[in-house]
GUKEKE-56965 format. One record per atom (N, C-alpha, C): y, z negated, x negated. Coordinates in steps of 0.02 Angstrom, whole numbers, padded with zeros to 5 digits, always signed. Atoms other than C-alpha are relative to their C-alpha. Last residue first. Example, Ala and Ser with C-alpha at 12.3 -4.5 7.8 and 13.67 -1.06 7.14 Angstrom:
<sites>
-00059+00003+00042;-00053-00357-00684;+00055-00037+00039;-00059+00000-00045;-00225-00390-00615;+00060+00000-00045;
</sites>
This chain:
<sites>
-00001+00055-00048;+00379+00896+01034;+00055-00048-00004;+00027-00018-00065;+00357+01002+00879;+00004-00062+00045;+00020+00056-00043;+00466+00980+00727;-00024+00025+00067;+00055+00043+00024;+00468+01117+00594;-00024-00053+00048;+00047-00027+00050;+00574+01270+00632;-00059-00045-00018;+00021-00070-00012;+00674+01241+00792;-00057+00022-00046;+00034-00002-00064;+00686+01051+00786;-00028+00070+00015;+00061+00040+00007;+00728+01052+00601;-00041+00003+00064;+00049-00041+00036;+00851+01194+00631;-00066-00037-00012;+00022-00054-00045;+00942+01095+00767;-00053+00043-00035;+00043+00030-00051;+00951+00941+00654;-00029+00054+00047;+00064+00014+00033;+01020+01048+00512;-00049-00031+00049;+00034-00065+00009;+01155+01116+00627;-00068-00011-00033;+00021-00024-00066;+01201+00939+00684;-00036+00067-00005;+00059+00034-00025;+01199+00872+00506;-00023+00026+00067;-00016+00062-00034;+01323+00998+00435;-00064-00028+00033;+00005-00009-00073;+01260+01124+00309;+00017-00067+00032;+00020+00057-00041;+01282+01147+00122;-00003+00018+00074;-00060+00030-00030;+01382+01278+00029;-00015-00057+00046;-00047+00009+00055;+01224+01377+00001;+00065-00024+00031;-00071-00006-00016;+01110+01344+00148;+00040-00012-00063;-00046+00030+00048;+00924+01372+00131;+00072+00012+00021;-00072-00014-00010;+00783+01404+00253;+00040-00033-00055;-00019-00022-00067;+00594+01404+00270;+00072+00021+00006;-00073-00001+00000;+00524+01396+00092;+00024+00029+00067;-00028-00066-00015;+00340+01355+00114;+00075-00005+00010;-00041-00029+00052;+00275+01201+00025;+00025+00070+00012;+00041-00045+00041;+00126+01143+00129;+00041+00038-00052;+00061+00034+00024;+00236+01067+00262;-00044+00050-00036;+00049+00019-00050;+00395+01169+00274;-00059-00036-00031;+00067-00020+00021;+00535+01168+00146;-00050-00025+00052;+00052+00025-00044;+00716+01162+00205;-00067+00030-00021;+00059-00043-00005;+00848+01184+00070;-00052-00034+00044;+00055+00033-00035;+01025+01113+00069;-00056+00051+00007;+00050-00047-00024;+01167+01157-00048;-00055-00040+00033;+00061+00022-00033;+01326+01067-00098;-00046+00059+00017;+00008+00038-00063;+01338+01086-00240;+00058+00015+00047;-00043+00058-00001;+01341+01226-00369;-00010-00038+00066;-00049-00007+00053;+01235+01374-00422;+00046-00060-00005;-00060+00037-00019;+01080+01336-00321;+00048+00003-00059;-00058-00045+00001;+00949+01472-00352;+00064-00034+00025;-00017-00015-00070;+00807+01353-00303;+00062+00044+00006;+00062-00021-00034;+00728+01349-00476;+00013+00021+00072;+00014-00068+00021;+00904+01342-00551;-00062+00027+00034;-00049-00043-00033;+00944+01186-00451;-00013+00073-00017;+00020-00002-00070;+00783+01105-00513;+00047+00046+00039;+00062-00039-00006;+00819+01150-00695;-00022+00007+00073;-00009-00052-00051;+01001+01093-00689;-00063+00041+00012;-00002-00066+00032;+00983+00999-00854;+00009+00057+00049;-00049-00003+00054;+01029+00831-00778;+00006+00070-00031;+00009-00068+00027;+00934+00854-00615;+00050+00013-00055;-00056-00016+00045;+00915+00672-00563;-00015+00066-00036;+00021-00027+00064;+00799+00663-00413;+00061+00015-00043;-00047-00047+00031;+00853+00555-00267;-00024+00017-00070;+00006-00007+00072;+00735+00465-00148;+00049+00054-00027;+00057-00041+00021;+00798+00426+00028;-00001+00008-00076;+00061+00039+00003;+00905+00281+00088;-00060+00040-00027;+00055-00047+00011;+01076+00357+00057;-00063-00040-00013;+00062+00027-00027;+01197+00230+00129;-00057+00051-00003;+00019-00043-00057;+01352+00337+00091;-00068-00020+00029;-00057-00010-00045;+01441+00212-00023;-00020+00038+00063;-00014+00062-00035;+01276+00156-00099;+00057+00009+00051;+00057+00016-00044;+01219+00331-00143;+00013-00063+00040;+00002-00048-00055;+01391+00381-00211;-00055-00019+00050;-00057+00016-00043;+01406+00224-00319;+00000+00044+00062;+00015+00064-00034;+01230+00253-00387;+00057-00019+00047;+00050-00015-00052;+01269+00436-00426;-00015-00063+00039;-00037-00033-00055;+01427+00382-00519;-00047+00018+00057;-00040+00051-00033;+01325+00259-00624;+00040+00029+00059;+00040+00045-00042;+01195+00393-00662;+00040-00053+00037;+00018+00060+00038;+01327+00517-00723;-00039-00047+00045;-00029+00063-00020;+01330+00687-00640;-00022-00056-00047;-00065+00004+00035;+01298+00871-00667;+00037-00065+00016;-00009-00037+00061;+01158+00873-00538;+00070-00010-00029;-00066+00012+00029;+01095+00754-00406;+00006+00037-00067;+00004-00028+00068;+00948+00817-00303;+00071-00003-00029;-00062-00020+00031;+00925+00713-00146;-00013+00029-00069;-00003+00014+00071;+00758+00712-00059;+00067+00025-00026;-00062-00023+00032;+00738+00701+00130;-00004-00020-00074;-00020+00034+00061;+00560+00685+00194;+00064+00032-00026;-00028-00045+00051;+00535+00737+00375;+00021-00042-00060;+00024-00068-00009;+00428+00656+00511;+00023+00049-00054;+00073-00004-00002;+00435+00469+00482;-00025+00072+00000;+00034+00029+00059;+00616+00464+00424;-00076+00007+00000;+00062-00037+00008;+00685+00583+00556;-00045-00028-00055;+00025-00018-00067;+00828+00474+00621;-00069+00034-00005;+00027+00060-00031;+00852+00395+00448;-00031+00016+00068;+00061+00018+00037;+00871+00567+00368;-00032-00063+00030;+00051-00047-00022;+00995+00615+00505;-00066-00015-00036;+00023+00021-00066;+01095+00458+00468;-00055+00045+00026;+00037+00063+00009;+01104+00500+00283;-00027-00025+00067;+00066-00018+00026;+01154+00679+00326;-00043-00062-00011;+00038-00029-00056;+01296+00613+00436;-00070+00021-00023;+00014+00054-00048;+01359+00500+00296;-00043+00026+00058;+00056+00043+00018;+01340+00640+00168;-00016-00055+00050;+00059-00008-00043;+01445+00775+00248;-00053-00053-00009;-00019-00006-00071;+01620+00735+00183;-00061+00002+00045;-00022+00065-00025;+01554+00673+00015;+00015+00002+00074;+00059+00043-00002;+01459+00833-00020;+00018-00066+00032;+00038-00022-00059;+01613+00937+00025;-00063-00042+00008;-00035+00021-00061;+01717+00834-00099;-00039+00020+00063;-00006-00057-00046;+01592+00856-00243;+00030-00024+00067;-00069-00024+00003;+01621+00721-00376;+00015+00057+00049;-00045+00052-00025;+01462+00625-00333;+00073+00023+00002;-00029+00035+00058;+01358+00782-00350;+00051-00050+00027;-00067+00029-00003;+01244+00859-00219;+00022-00024-00069;-00030-00006+00067;+01086+00960-00184;+00073-00024+00005;-00073+00003-00006;+01000+00898-00025;+00029+00000-00071;-00032+00013+00065;+00818+00951-00020;+00075+00003+00009;-00069-00026+00003;+00740+00935+00153;+00028-00021-00068;-00047+00031+00047;+00551+00914+00150;+00068+00034+00006;-00056-00040+00026;+00424+00950+00287;+00045-00041-00046;-00057-00006-00046;+00266+00845+00305;+00055+00041-00032;+00016+00020-00069;+00091+00818+00233;+00059+00001+00049;+00071-00010-00016;+00088+00905+00063;-00014-00017+00074;+00006-00047-00056;+00278+00915+00059;-00073+00014+00018;-00039+00020-00058;+00298+00756-00043;-00010+00047+00059;+00034+00057-00031;+00156+00790-00164;+00037-00022+00063;+00061-00022-00034;+00225+00964-00198;-00037-00058+00033;-00017-00022-00068;+00397+00890-00236;-00062+00021+00038;+00020-00070-00006;+00326+00794-00384;+00014+00021+00072;+00011-00024-00068;+00412+00630-00428;-00018+00074-00004;+00015-00071-00008;+00415+00527-00588;-00009+00018+00074;+00068-00013-00025;+00501+00357-00589;-00011+00075+00009;+00044-00025+00054;+00657+00344-00699;-00071+00015+00022;+00025+00057+00038;+00754+00233-00578;-00048+00021-00055;-00055+00038+00029;+00861+00378-00515;-00023-00060-00040;-00045+00030-00048;+00706+00484-00486;+00053-00041-00036;-00005+00073+00001;+00628+00591-00621;+00051-00023+00053;-00056+00029+00038;+00569+00770-00610;-00003-00076+00004;+00007+00072+00008;+00442+00888-00536;+00059-00025-00040;-00027+00033+00059;+00457+01065-00471;-00014-00075+00000;+00030+00067+00002;+00347+01156-00348;+00022-00036-00064;+00016+00021+00069;+00460+01306-00317;-00024-00073-00001;-00057+00034+00032;+00449+01345-00130;-00020-00018-00072;+00011+00069+00022;+00316+01469-00076;+00064-00027-00033;+00013+00013+00071;+00371+01625+00016;-00009-00074-00016;-00056+00038+00027;+00349+01643+00206;-00014-00016-00074;-00041-00041+00045;+00227+01781+00251;+00060-00035-00030;+00035-00037+00052;+00153+01692+00401;+00050+00039-00043;+00010-00071-00012;+00262+01569+00497;-00036+00034-00059;-00045-00038+00044;+00233+01384+00463;-00013+00074+00012;+00033-00036+00054;+00150+01300+00612;+00052+00040-00041;+00010-00071-00016;+00261+01180+00709;-00037+00034-00058;-00042-00048+00036;+00238+00996+00673;-00016+00071+00022;-00004-00065-00033;+00173+00853+00780;+00049+00045-00037;-00066-00028+00008;+00125+00703+00672;+00002+00072+00027;-00020-00039-00058;-00037+00638+00745;+00069+00029-00004;+00054-00039-00028;-00057+00504+00615;+00024+00035+00062;+00032+00029-00058;+00105+00451+00534;-00056+00044+00026;-00024-00030-00063;+00138+00521+00362;-00035-00032+00058;+00041-00054-00029;+00096+00402+00222;+00031+00026+00064;+00070+00018-00003;+00239+00302+00146;-00040+00058+00028;+00031+00015-00064;+00404+00380+00100;-00072-00024-00007;+00051-00050-00017;+00486+00364-00070;-00033-00019+00066;-00023-00043-00054;+00642+00253-00067;-00050+00054+00019;+00003+00039-00062;+00561+00114-00171;+00021+00042+00061;+00068-00003-00027;+00532+00243-00309;-00006-00038+00066;+00058+00006+00044;+00718+00262-00339;-00065+00001+00038;+00030-00065+00012;+00863+00329-00236;-00061-00001-00044;+00002-00043-00058;+00964+00169-00250;-00031+00067-00020;-00028-00066+00013;+00918+00059-00398;-00007+00042+00063;+00049-00053+00012;+00886-00117-00338;+00035+00067-00008;+00008-00040-00060;+01033-00237-00360;-00051+00055-00013;-00035-00064-00001;+01006-00350-00508;-00015+00038+00065;+00048-00055+00005;+00952-00524-00465;+00039+00065+00000;-00019-00058-00041;+01074-00662-00502;-00050+00056-00013;-00015-00060+00040;+00988-00816-00570;+00018+00058+00047;+00055-00047-00004;+01005-00962-00453;+00017+00061-00042;-00014-00062-00035;+01132-01085-00516;-00062+00043+00002;+00041-00054+00025;+01084-01262-00560;+00014+00062+00042;+00060-00009-00040;+01231-01369-00515;-00041+00057-00030;+00033-00064+00012;+01355-01418-00647;-00064+00003+00040;+00065+00009+00031;+01451-01561-00572;-00031+00068-00008;-00008+00011+00071;+01633-01519-00543;-00065-00014-00035;+00039-00048+00040;+01599-01440-00375;+00006-00010-00074;-00044-00053+00025;+01739-01526-00280;-00037+00049-00045;-00029-00038-00056;+01620-01627-00173;+00043+00057-00025;+00053-00041-00029;+01517-01680-00324;+00028+00044+00056;+00015-00055+00047;+01674-01739-00413;-00054+00047+00027;-00056-00047-00001;+01729-01838-00261;-00013+00059-00047;+00003-00036-00064;+01557-01919-00242;+00056+00052+00003;+00057-00046+00003;+01554-01965-00427;-00005+00042+00063;-00019-00054+00046;+01729-02040-00414;-00056+00052-00005;-00050-00040-00035;+01680-02142-00260;+00021+00060-00043;+00035-00038-00052;+01523-02202-00348;+00048+00046+00038;+00041-00050+00035;+01623-02253-00503;-00037+00044+00051;-00046-00051+00025;+01753-02342-00395;-00038+00057-00034;-00023-00037-00058;+01616-02435-00302;+00047+00056-00020;+00055-00041-00024;+01535-02486-00464;+00022+00043+00059;+00008-00054+00049;+01700-02545-00535;-00055+00047+00023;-00055-00046-00009;+01736-02645-00376;-00005+00059-00048;+00012-00037-00061;+01564-02726-00381;+00055+00052+00012;+00049-00052+00014;+01593-02776-00562;-00014+00042+00061;-00034-00057+00029;+01753-02865-00514;-00049+00057-00014;
</sites>
């Protein structure tokens, strides 16, 4: 009889294990990394990066600094020291921003080694910015412009807006109301990318 009890106990234990009734050690859930944070900053510029010379007499871009979505500090002047920068001013609630963002995200990926894209999120809540960045696969760093200081420095009144800064910090072009990715790509090739 004892053998039958043991067999029944083993069968019950096997059934419970199969149905997940035993408490298995669960791996701790890791928080999702903050989109647009320090991990999105570019590495060093590739050697032999072919860029067009910046035309003479072009005004300097405002060399502002701020905090990325994860609280890390960023200085725009450090980013444009060795390659061009595209500033994308947006808000998660902006319909025009949302319509263009997927194509801009792809353009940023296409030019990742040669041009630094930086988002500037204004008048927004951090959680809404994170949802926007994840929904539109924004892989580049994003500066939170809560007080509107960066937008004011670039004379941006409302999103969307895009600003192209040449290597060395020269203000090459701006688009109030934003710009579509194909036009921006053409201007990048015309104004900053050689070869």
